[in-house]
N, C-alpha and C positions, 0 to 999 in steps of 0.2 A: 359433585359427589358422582360416582360411577354406578352405572346401572349393571343389572346381571348379564345381559347380552355384551356390554363393552368389556366387562371382567373376562367373559369368556374368550372375546376377541383379542384382548390383551395378552391372554396366556398363549394363545395360538400365534400372535404376532411376533414375539420374541424368537421361537425358533425359526420362524419364516425369515426374519431379517439376517439371522446368523447364517443362513444359507446364502444369502446374496450380499455381496459387499457393496455394491451400489445398486439402488433399485429407485425407478421413478415413483413419485406420489401417486400419478395417475394409474399405474400398473398395479400398485397396493390396492388402490380403491376398486379398481376391476376385479381383482382377484377375490376381494373380501364382500364385494357387493355394496360398498358404501360410497359415499362422496368423497371427494379429496378434502373437502373441509372437516369432514369427521375423522379422516385418517390424521391430520394436524392436531385435532382435539385429543385423539388417542395417544400421539407422540407426546404432548404437554404432559398427559399423566404417566406415560411410561418412563420419563425422565426423572421422576419421583420415586420410582420404584428400584427395589434391588435388596441388599442385605441389611440387617440390623447393625448399628455401629455408628453411621453417620461420617465414615471416612471417604477420603477422595475416591478410592477404588470401589467402594460399596454401592454405589448408584448406576444404573445405566446411563450411558453417555451418548447423546445423539445431538447433532448440530441443528438446533431448530431453524436458525436463521438460513441456513443452506436449504433447508426443506422447505421453508416458505417461499425464498426468493428464486431458488433454482429448481424447485420442484424434485430434489433427489435426497434420499435418506441413506445415511450411513451410520451403522451401529458401531461404535468406537470401543465399548466397555460392556461386557455382559456378565456380571458377576453370579449370575443364576445358572451359568455353566457349570458350577461346581454341583456334584450329585447330591441330592438330599437323602439323608440317611434316617431310617427309624432308630431311636434308642432301644435298647432291649425292654423296657417297660412299656414303651409305645407300641411295640411289636407284639408284645404279650397280651396288651389291652385289646389290640385288633384280632388276635388270634381266638382270645376268650369270645369275643363278639361272634366272630365267623362260626366258631364250633357250636355256639347256641343256635345259630342258623341251621347248621348241618344237622344237628340232632333233632330238630323240630319240624324240618322242612319235608316236602315230598322228596322222592329219590333223585328226580332230575336237578333240583335246586340243591340238594345235599351233596350232589357230585360237584357241582360248580363251587359250592362253599368249600369242600374238601381241597379241591385244586388251589383255590385262593390261600388257604390255611398252608398248604405247603410251600407256596411262594413266600409267604410272610415269614415261616420258619428259615427258609434258606437265607433271607435278608440278614438275619443275625447268626447265622451259622450254627453250629451244634449246641450251641449253649441253652437253646430254647427247649424246655421239656416238652413233652406230648402233654396236651391239655385235655382233660376227660371231666364233663360236667355232671354227666349222669341225669340228664332231664328225663322226666316220665312223659315222653312223647308218644307212646303208643307204637304199633307195628308200622312199618314203612308202607305197606299196602293199604292200610286205613288211611294214613296222612295222605297218600296219593289220590285215592277215591274221593276223599273229602276235598282235596285241592281243586280236583277236576269239577266236582259237583259246584263249588263255590265259583270258579271261573266261568263256568257254562250256566249258572243259574238255574240248577236242576233239582227237584226234591229227591229226597233219599229216606230210607227206611233203615233205622240203626238197630243193631243187636247191642244192647247196653245192659251190663252188668252193673246195676246201681247199688250204692253203699245204704242208701235211705231205708229201702225196703228189703235189702239183701235177696233180691231177685231179679232175672233176667227179663227185660222188657224190650218191645221193639216200636219205640216212638216213630212216627213220620214228622219229619222236620224240613224245613227249608234252611240249610246251612249259609251262613254270612261271613263268618270269620274265625280264625283261630288265635286266641290269645295265650301268652304263657305267663303265668303269674307263680312266683315262689318256686320255680322249677317244674311246674306241671303245665301241660298244654290243656286247654279248655276249647271246645268247640262252642261257639256262640251260634244258637239256632233258634227259629221261630218254630215251636211246638205245634203242630197244625190241630190235633185234638185239644190241648189244652188252650189254645188260641192265645199263646203268649210267648215272651222269650224265656229260654232255657239255657243253661250251660251245661255241657257233659265232658268229663273227663275223657280226652282221648285215649288214654292207656286203659279205660274201661269199654271202649267201643270195640267188640269182637268181629263185627262185620258192617258193610256199607251197602246198602243195595238200591240201586236206582229204581224209582217207582215209574219212570217215563213221563213224569208230569214236569212242568215248569215251575219253579218258585213263584210265589205270589209276591207282589210289593209290599213292604212293610215299613213302618217309620224306622228310624235309626235305633239300632239296639241301645240298651242302657249299659253302664259299666256293670260288671259282675257285682251284685248286691253291694249297696252303698256301704255297710258295715265291713264288708269283705276287703274293700280297697280303700277304706277311710284313713285319714291322716294318724290317727291313735294306733293304726297298725291291725293285724289280723289275731286280734286277742279278744276272747269272749269270757266273761265272768259267770259263773254258775254257782248260785245257792242250792247246796243239796242237803237232803236228809242224811242221818247217821248211816242209814243201810246203803247209802250211795258213796260213802267216803273212800271206798277202793279205787275210785277214780283218781284220786290223788296220788296214790302209789303206781297205779297201772300206766298212766299216759303222763308224759312230760308237762310240766306246768310252771308258770312264772311267779307263783306263789299261792300259799294256803293260809288261809285265816279259820280258827276255830271258832264257831258260833255257841252262845250261851246255853242253848238247849241240846247240844251234842252235834249239831249239824256242822257241815264246813262250807267256805266259800274258796273257790278255786278259780285261777286264772289260767285259760287254756289257750294256747297258740294254734290257730285253725289255718291249715294250708288248703283245706277242701270244704266247702259248705256241705257237700253230701256227707262227708264224713260226720260233721257236727249234728246233721239232722238225724243220722242213724243213732248216735250216742243218745240225742235227747229222747228219742222214741224207745229207745233200751231201757232208759232210767224211768221213763213214764211219770207216774206221781211223786217220785222221789226228787223230782227237779221243783224247787221253790220258785226260783227267779232266774232270768236269763238277762244279762246286760252287755251289748244293747238288746232291747226286746226285738227288734227286727231280725236278729239272728235267728229267732225260733220260729219265723214266719213259715217256712218250708215244713218243719216238723209239726206244727199245729194243723197246716193244710192236709198233710198225710194222715194224721189221727183222726181228722174229720171224715174223711174218706173211709177208713177203716170203721168208725163207731157209727158212720151214718149222722154226720153232723152234731152228735150229742157232746163234743168236747168244746170247751170255751176258755 
């Protein structure tokens, strides 16, 4: 079984030997910083490598007896000289992944990703169309400020346009990471005032201001709400009074069921927990039940703040 360092060494060893028609085992050992015995063990693995098919010319050929007895290596066949080409589908998959990085990263990383995307497109010629993902990743200056704060471990004050209360707030947070879920970028951060983990949509962050303080150490952040990333998908079921039945026509849904007393049961796909919180608060007493119940946790917390803990 080959180890990680040996695989890396073997990948380097092939072009090394291709440039040298005859080379001493001792020279290879010195150049690679390994023992002559390890060189021979690497060669034993190398002669089993090559192209699939099992034909005589598909494997690398090295005379191991000469290497062992005379201490000289001669590479006679190297099928890996043939250039490796991406298929169009492989190139497209890579381009999509790189574009996702470009649209959600800070400007410096985005520039590097754009360069990689151009090179990948060139590999398959003009057949590759331009990929546009339309990620909601927020302004580039906001992403850059957040990336710098995360890298330097600095506390920041956000100017945040929240969906739950429909107002702009300025939470002080210790930013930890940026996650992309369903095409939306979220900042995962420790909210200092609330003393807990919170997620903030990056495209709703209008400004990032350093506080001059270092971030505190915190336990590892949990995944964004268990119901939000659960195996069943981001779908929430609401039982609503008849007065709230307009929701079934106003928002995309996965299914509607009429209840016996005139109410409705609707399955809603949810891409943003803050949006769901705002909807539940807007509907208020016309919401009979939420499934899963934890999807309403934030809405209940917001309602308790407004009502002075009178909501149950």
